[in-house]
N, C-alpha and C positions, 0 to 999 in steps of 0.2 A: 210575577215578582222576579226582578233580574237578579243575576249572580252576585253582584256587589251587596245588595240588601241581604241576601241569604248568608253571606260571610259576615256581616255585621251581626245578624241575629245569632249565629253560631257563637261568636266570641262573647256576645252579652250573655248567653246561657251558661257558657263554661266559667265565665267570670262569676257568676252567681254561685256556682258549685264551689269554687275555690274559697268564697267569703261565707259560706254557709255550710260548714262540714257536717255530714252525717256520721253518727258513731255506728259502725258495724261490728257485730261480734264475730263475724267470719274471720278466721286467721289462715295465714299461711306461714311459711317458714321465715322466721325472723334472722336476718343475716349479721347482725351485730349485737352488742351487749351495752347495757347501760354503764355509764362511767363509774356509777356508784359501786357496781359489781366487780369492778377491776381491783386487784390487789396492788398495793404500794410497789411492789416489785414489777409488776405489769406497767403501772403507770411511768415508772422510772424509764422504761425502755420505748416509750411512745413520745412522738412529737404532736403538736397540735396546729392545725390549719383551720381558718374561719373564713368562709365565703358566702357571699349574698348573690343569688340568681335568679330572683323571682319568687314564685311560690315555693315555700320550703319543702312542701310534699315532694316535689320533683327532684330538687338537689338532693335531698336526703336519700331518695330511691336509687339515684345514680351512684352515689358513694358507698352506700350499703353494699353494692355488688362489686366494689373495687378492691382488688387484691392488695393485702397489706393494711386495710382500714378495719380496725378493731371496733370502734364504736362512732356512731354519728348521732348527733343531737340536734333537733330543730329548736330554734329560739329567736331571739331578738337582739339587735346590736346596732350601734352607729349613732344612737340618740342620747340625749341627756336625761330622759325621764327615767326614774326608778321604777322597778316592778311593773312594766308594762304588760297589759292583758291583750289577747289576741283581738278582742273587740276594739281596743283603742288603736292597735297597730294597723289593722286591716281597714280601719275607718279613715286612716291618715291623721289621726289625732295625736301622733308622737313624731319624732324625728327618726326613730328606729327603723331599720329594714329586717324583712324576714331573712333569716340565715341559718346556717348549720356549722356546727362545731364538730370537727372531724379529729379523732384520735388515731394515728397510724403509726406502723412500725417502719422507720426510715431505712431499716436492713432489707425490707421487702419492696417498698415503694418511695420514691423520692418526691419532695415537695414540687419539683419541676414537673413530675408526670401528673400530679394531683392538679397543678395549674392547667396542663394540657387537657385533662379531661374536663375541667370546669369550663374552660373557654370553648372547648368543643362540643358541649351539650347545652349551650345557650347562645343567645345572640348579644355579644357585647356591644353592638351599635345601637340597640334600643334604649333611648333615655327615660329612665324612670318608668320602665315597663318590661314586661316579657310576655310576648303573646298577648292573650286576652286580659292579663293582669296589669292594671295601669295605676300608677301613683308612685310616689317617691319610696314608699315601703317595698315596693317591688323592684327597686334599682339594683343594678349589678354592682358588685364590690368586692375587693380583695382586702381583708383586714390582716395585715402583716403582724407578726408577733416579734420580729426581730429584724435586724439589718440585713440578715441574709435573705430571708424571705422577701423583704422590700426590694432588695437588689435583683432577685430572681423574677419577681413579678413584673418589676418596671421593664426590665430587658425583654421579657417575653411579650409584654403588651406592645412594645415599640416594634419588635419584630414582626408581630402580626399586623401592626398597623401599615407597615412599609411593605408587607408581602404581597399586597394586591388581592388577598382573600376577600376582603370585604370592599363594597362600593361606598361605604360610609365610614367616618372615623370611629374608632373605639371610644366609648363614653364610661366604661367601667371605671369605678373609682378605685383609688389606691389609698388606703386609709390606715393609720396606725390603731392597733387593737387596743380597746380599753376595757370593755365589759360586756360579758355575754349573759343575757337572761334566758333561763331555760322556759320554753314554751309550755303550755298546759298538756298534761298527760295524754290526752286524746289526739294530740298532733304527733306524737312519737310513733315512728314505724307506720305512719298513716298509710302508705301505699301498701304495705303488707296487710293491714287490718281492714282495709275498705276497698278490695280489688274491684268491686262492682260500681263503685262512685262514678257517676258520668265524668267528672273532672280528671279523675284518675284515669279512666279509660281514653278520653280524647286529648289530654294534654300531657300527663306524666308518662303514660306509657310508651308514647312516641319517642320521648327522651331517653327512656331506659332502653328501647330498641335500638336507637341510634348509638348509644354508648356501647352496646353489645356488638353492633356491627363495626364500629370504627376502632374500638380498642379490645379485641378479643384476648390479647395477651395480658391484659389488666383485669379481666374477668375472673372472679373467684371460681374456684372448682366447684362443680356440682350445681351451679346456679341455673335454675330452668326458667323462672318467672321475671 
């Protein structure tokens, strides 16, 4: 069996794990809190960012470890269907993308820094996919909440595109935020609750490792996993 066939088989297996999650009762440190547990005073001090960067288990895990981030929620956005389910979205039956909603303290971390982490931990040149996960539901996108976020994201994407960092153009979408649908409970903090899942080990963990290596100044204190 040649190496190309082995690579194809590896991606096929990991993609299965992403679309057929196991529910593991093993837990480790949860690094953020549910938005529902935030007080009104806390919410008033936080800003919101929404990103889609492939399987939300990976994106959520990265931002849970990012300094200044108070809460990260996995969910669906970018489509017109109401109350989408994981079964529908993962099967490509909707226009939605898997995404995360990030509640952060702008006094600790800026939207610009969040953009840098987002683009630095996924491949913005892959169209309708991230690694082994293929389909429009795994597209990369920045869903801006206001004109300032739109401008920052647009400028940063143009800067990256002209920097020579990538040998292909950036295809990440820049889209106005409309509505975010929270994913099922078992998707929240999935990386923390399912450390032994093969997909987490082979796909999500390397992304977290990359974040920790490239952005040590943005890593929360006392994070070990």
